[in-house]
VEXVEXFI-185021 format. One record per residue: residue in one letter; z, y, x of N, C-alpha, C in turn; residue number from 1. Coordinates in nm, 4 decimals. Layout:
% residues N
R:A:Z:Y:X:Z:Y:X:Z:Y:X:NUM .
...
***
This chain:
% residues 98
R:M:-6.7105:5.0345:-0.3487:-6.5707:4.9953:-0.3447:-6.5107:5.0426:-0.2124:1 .
R:T:-6.3922:5.0986:-0.2202:-6.3254:5.1447:-0.0987:-6.2605:5.0270:-0.0259:2 .
R:E:-6.2275:5.0498:0.0990:-6.1598:4.9476:0.1791:-6.0232:4.9144:0.1186:3 .
R:N:-5.9519:5.0159:0.0719:-5.8208:4.9914:0.0108:-5.8334:4.9080:-0.1162:4 .
R:T:-5.9345:4.9348:-0.1967:-5.9565:4.8561:-0.3189:-5.9853:4.7110:-0.2830:5 .
R:R:-6.0670:4.6894:-0.1815:-6.0981:4.5530:-0.1377:-5.9714:4.4809:-0.0938:6 .
R:K:-5.8844:4.5495:-0.0186:-5.7595:4.4889:0.0281:-5.6677:4.4541:-0.0896:7 .
R:I:-5.6619:4.5409:-0.1879:-5.5791:4.5146:-0.3066:-5.6313:4.3927:-0.3810:8 .
R:I:-5.7621:4.3846:-0.3997:-5.8218:4.2694:-0.4677:-5.7882:4.1409:-0.3926:9 .
R:E:-5.7992:4.1428:-0.2612:-5.7665:4.0243:-0.1809:-5.6221:3.9802:-0.2036:10 .
R:Q:-5.5295:4.0756:-0.2072:-5.3891:4.0420:-0.2275:-5.3634:3.9868:-0.3675:11 .
R:I:-5.4248:4.0463:-0.4681:-5.4073:3.9972:-0.6053:-5.4559:3.8531:-0.6159:12 .
R:L:-5.5686:3.8245:-0.5534:-5.6238:3.6886:-0.5581:-5.5361:3.5873:-0.4849:13 .
R:M:-5.4511:3.6342:-0.3953:-5.3640:3.5446:-0.3190:-5.2356:3.5075:-0.3922:14 .
R:V:-5.2008:3.5787:-0.4978:-5.0767:3.5481:-0.5701:-5.0922:3.4084:-0.6311:15 .
R:P:-5.0071:3.3140:-0.5924:-5.0235:3.1764:-0.6390:-4.9879:3.1574:-0.7864:16 .
R:K:-5.0466:3.0549:-0.8422:-5.0141:3.0154:-0.9793:-4.8641:2.9913:-0.9893:17 .
R:G:-4.8036:3.0415:-1.0984:-4.6614:3.0224:-1.1194:-4.5743:3.1251:-1.0494:18 .
R:K:-4.6369:3.2260:-0.9879:-4.5639:3.3322:-0.9193:-4.6119:3.4679:-0.9719:19 .
R:V:-4.5309:3.5700:-0.9482:-4.5678:3.7063:-0.9848:-4.5464:3.7969:-0.8637:20 .
R:C:-4.6087:3.9133:-0.8675:-4.5929:4.0126:-0.7625:-4.5941:4.1495:-0.8297:21 .
R:S:-4.5224:4.2424:-0.7733:-4.5195:4.3770:-0.8319:-4.6404:4.4578:-0.7865:22 .
R:Y:-4.6720:4.5597:-0.8639:-4.7794:4.6515:-0.8277:-4.7529:4.7082:-0.6883:23 .
R:R:-4.6282:4.7477:-0.6666:-4.5880:4.8058:-0.5379:-4.6072:4.7067:-0.4236:24 .
R:D:-4.5628:4.5820:-0.4438:-4.5704:4.4845:-0.3362:-4.7137:4.4416:-0.3056:25 .
R:V:-4.7995:4.4398:-0.4059:-4.9416:4.4135:-0.3797:-4.9941:4.5193:-0.2831:26 .
R:A:-4.9635:4.6452:-0.3125:-5.0103:4.7548:-0.2275:-4.9518:4.7443:-0.0867:27 .
R:L:-4.8223:4.7145:-0.0772:-4.7594:4.7021:0.0548:-4.8212:4.5888:0.1352:28 .
R:K:-4.8460:4.4757:0.0702:-4.9081:4.3619:0.1394:-5.0509:4.3963:0.1833:29 .
R:A:-5.1148:4.4887:0.1106:-5.2493:4.5335:0.1461:-5.2457:4.6428:0.2527:30 .
R:G:-5.1242:4.6842:0.2920:-5.1113:4.7875:0.3938:-5.1264:4.9286:0.3409:31 .
R:I:-5.0959:4.9470:0.2116:-5.1119:5.0773:0.1474:-4.9768:5.1239:0.0930:32 .
R:P:-4.8996:5.1959:0.1752:-4.7711:5.2469:0.1252:-4.7955:5.3417:0.0077:33 .
R:N:-4.7069:5.3399:-0.0875:-4.7193:5.4252:-0.2068:-4.8484:5.3985:-0.2841:34 .
R:G:-4.8952:5.2734:-0.2835:-5.0216:5.2402:-0.3481:-5.0086:5.1673:-0.4806:35 .
R:A:-4.8910:5.1710:-0.5424:-4.8719:5.0990:-0.6688:-4.9717:5.1458:-0.7755:36 .
R:R:-4.9913:5.2767:-0.7859:-5.0853:5.3267:-0.8878:-5.2286:5.2840:-0.8586:37 .
R:Q:-5.2630:5.2738:-0.7311:-5.3966:5.2259:-0.6972:-5.4117:5.0795:-0.7379:38 .
R:T:-5.3039:5.0025:-0.7262:-5.3066:4.8638:-0.7725:-5.3320:4.8600:-0.9229:39 .
R:V:-5.2639:4.9456:-0.9969:-5.2831:4.9520:-1.1424:-5.4278:4.9870:-1.1749:40 .
R:R:-5.4818:5.0876:-1.1084:-5.6207:5.1290:-1.1354:-5.7192:5.0169:-1.1032:41 .
R:T:-5.6943:4.9469:-0.9928:-5.7817:4.8360:-0.9540:-5.7770:4.7259:-1.0597:42 .
R:L:-5.6585:4.6921:-1.1043:-5.6459:4.5903:-1.2088:-5.7182:4.6332:-1.3363:43 .
R:H:-5.6992:4.7581:-1.3740:-5.7593:4.8090:-1.4978:-5.9119:4.8065:-1.4917:44 .
R:S:-5.9677:4.8447:-1.3785:-6.1129:4.8600:-1.3711:-6.1879:4.7383:-1.3178:45 .
R:M:-6.1184:4.6451:-1.2521:-6.1914:4.5370:-1.1848:-6.1447:4.3963:-1.2168:46 .
R:S:-6.0494:4.3802:-1.3069:-5.9984:4.2460:-1.3371:-6.1072:4.1519:-1.3865:47 .
R:E:-6.1888:4.1986:-1.4785:-6.2952:4.1118:-1.5315:-6.4011:4.0841:-1.4267:48 .
R:K:-6.4464:4.1876:-1.3596:-6.5553:4.1743:-1.2619:-6.5221:4.0739:-1.1520:49 .
R:F:-6.3970:4.0742:-1.1059:-6.3566:3.9873:-0.9955:-6.2678:3.8714:-1.0409:50 .
R:N:-6.2558:3.8517:-1.1724:-6.1761:3.7433:-1.2290:-6.0351:3.7411:-1.1680:51 .
R:L:-5.9711:3.8583:-1.1698:-5.8385:3.8716:-1.1103:-5.7307:3.8154:-1.2027:52 .
R:P:-5.6317:3.7492:-1.1464:-5.5186:3.7009:-1.2270:-5.4228:3.8180:-1.2558:53 .
R:W:-5.4706:3.9123:-1.3335:-5.4004:4.0379:-1.3629:-5.2611:4.0158:-1.4189:54 .
R:Y:-5.2448:3.9082:-1.4937:-5.1189:3.8816:-1.5627:-5.0066:3.8466:-1.4656:55 .
R:R:-5.0388:3.8148:-1.3409:-4.9368:3.7820:-1.2410:-4.8773:3.9068:-1.1748:56 .
R:I:-4.9285:4.0233:-1.2095:-4.8822:4.1474:-1.1483:-4.7967:4.2238:-1.2498:57 .
R:I:-4.6716:4.2494:-1.2115:-4.5760:4.3128:-1.3023:-4.5020:4.4252:-1.2298:58 .
R:R:-4.4122:4.4895:-1.2996:-4.3322:4.5961:-1.2390:-4.2334:4.5381:-1.1379:59 .
R:C:-4.1904:4.6212:-1.0443:-4.1008:4.5733:-0.9384:-3.9635:4.5309:-0.9900:60 .
R:D:-3.9257:4.5770:-1.1094:-3.7969:4.5330:-1.1657:-3.8112:4.4030:-1.2456:61 .
R:G:-3.9319:4.3453:-1.2453:-3.9559:4.2187:-1.3130:-4.0023:4.2310:-1.4563:62 .
R:T:-4.0184:4.3521:-1.5063:-4.0605:4.3703:-1.6451:-4.2126:4.3758:-1.6565:63 .
R:I:-4.2574:4.3421:-1.7752:-4.3993:4.3488:-1.8082:-4.4343:4.4951:-1.8354:64 .
R:G:-4.5406:4.5427:-1.7740:-4.5770:4.6829:-1.7879:-4.6634:4.7140:-1.9085:65 .
R:L:-4.7226:4.6130:-1.9672:-4.8141:4.6357:-2.0795:-4.7406:4.6418:-2.2124:66 .
R:E:-4.8082:4.6956:-2.3105:-4.7552:4.7046:-2.4470:-4.8483:4.6276:-2.5410:67 .
R:G:-4.8016:4.5996:-2.6596:-4.8852:4.5432:-2.7662:-4.9458:4.4085:-2.7332:68 .
R:E:-5.0745:4.3934:-2.7692:-5.1444:4.2658:-2.7518:-5.1547:4.2252:-2.6049:69 .
R:G:-5.1731:4.3235:-2.5174:-5.1810:4.2938:-2.3742:-5.0529:4.2323:-2.3234:70 .
R:R:-4.9412:4.2836:-2.3713:-4.8097:4.2315:-2.3327:-4.7933:4.0880:-2.3812:71 .
R:T:-4.8291:4.0649:-2.5064:-4.8191:3.9308:-2.5646:-4.9043:3.8319:-2.4867:72 .
R:L:-5.0269:3.8713:-2.4531:-5.1168:3.7841:-2.3779:-5.0624:3.7580:-2.2378:73 .
R:Q:-5.0110:3.8620:-2.1718:-4.9573:3.8450:-2.0374:-4.8405:3.7470:-2.0371:74 .
R:I:-4.7511:3.7608:-2.1314:-4.6366:3.6690:-2.1404:-4.6845:3.5267:-2.1656:75 .
R:K:-4.7807:3.5108:-2.2538:-4.8351:3.3779:-2.2852:-4.8958:3.3133:-2.1598:76 .
R:L:-4.9749:3.3905:-2.0853:-5.0397:3.3367:-1.9656:-4.9381:3.3027:-1.8565:77 .
R:L:-4.8362:3.3854:-1.8415:-4.7321:3.3560:-1.7431:-4.6559:3.2294:-1.7806:78 .
R:K:-4.6185:3.2172:-1.9056:-4.5458:3.0983:-1.9499:-4.6300:2.9721:-1.9315:79 .
R:K:-4.7603:2.9845:-1.9536:-4.8507:2.8706:-1.9358:-4.8485:2.8204:-1.7915:80 .
R:E:-4.8193:2.9103:-1.6967:-4.8113:2.8732:-1.5553:-4.6692:2.8343:-1.5138:81 .
R:G:-4.5765:2.8336:-1.6101:-4.4405:2.7925:-1.5802:-4.3456:2.9057:-1.5441:82 .
R:V:-4.3927:3.0296:-1.5558:-4.3063:3.1444:-1.5271:-4.2199:3.1714:-1.6495:83 .
R:K:-4.0887:3.1781:-1.6287:-3.9982:3.2065:-1.7398:-3.9929:3.3572:-1.7629:84 .
R:V:-4.0132:3.3958:-1.8888:-4.0079:3.5364:-1.9282:-3.9004:3.5487:-2.0359:85 .
R:S:-3.8041:3.6384:-2.0145:-3.6951:3.6546:-2.1103:-3.7452:3.7175:-2.2403:86 .
R:K:-3.6612:3.7156:-2.3411:-3.6953:3.7771:-2.4696:-3.7258:3.9257:-2.4540:87 .
R:E:-3.6647:3.9872:-2.3526:-3.6863:4.1289:-2.3264:-3.8146:4.1538:-2.2459:88 .
R:G:-3.8830:4.0462:-2.2082:-4.0065:4.0595:-2.1309:-3.9827:4.0798:-1.9828:89 .
R:K:-3.8825:4.0113:-1.9289:-3.8482:4.0264:-1.7877:-3.8573:3.8921:-1.7158:90 .
R:V:-3.9063:3.8977:-1.5917:-3.9199:3.7803:-1.5062:-3.8190:3.7924:-1.3931:91 .
R:D:-3.7536:3.6826:-1.3591:-3.6616:3.6791:-1.2466:-3.7421:3.6813:-1.1167:92 .
R:M:-3.7409:3.7949:-1.0479:-3.8207:3.8107:-0.9259:-3.7685:3.7227:-0.8116:93 .
R:E:-3.6397:3.6893:-0.8147:-3.5844:3.6001:-0.7116:-3.6470:3.4607:-0.7232:94 .
R:E:-3.6630:3.4154:-0.8459:-3.7166:3.2812:-0.8687:-3.8685:3.2768:-0.8669:95 .
R:F:-3.9339:3.3770:-0.9260:-4.0794:3.3694:-0.9446:-4.1588:3.4698:-0.8626:96 .
R:G:-4.0891:3.5550:-0.7882:-4.1600:3.6543:-0.7071:-4.2305:3.5917:-0.5879:97 .
R:W:-4.3431:3.6492:-0.5530:-4.4217:3.6021:-0.4390:-4.4037:3.6939:-0.3216:98 .
***
């Protein structure tokens, strides 16, 4: 595991219940400018191994990035934590952003 991957994992684990963070902001908080795609890759390859709360990480405009069943599951898990998700699959980053 690279140092940047470790930093991204640490930031993802810090996102509190009931809050969301963008791929971009996870990377910025980890000290990795332009690291949004690395955040996506880390989530894709390591969510299960490190029990990451992957569903708390969304696009910077507040929309859900996944499609199909993954999208449905992400919305369900966010709502279970009290995060409001619009019919269009968007979260108010002012209210729920970390």
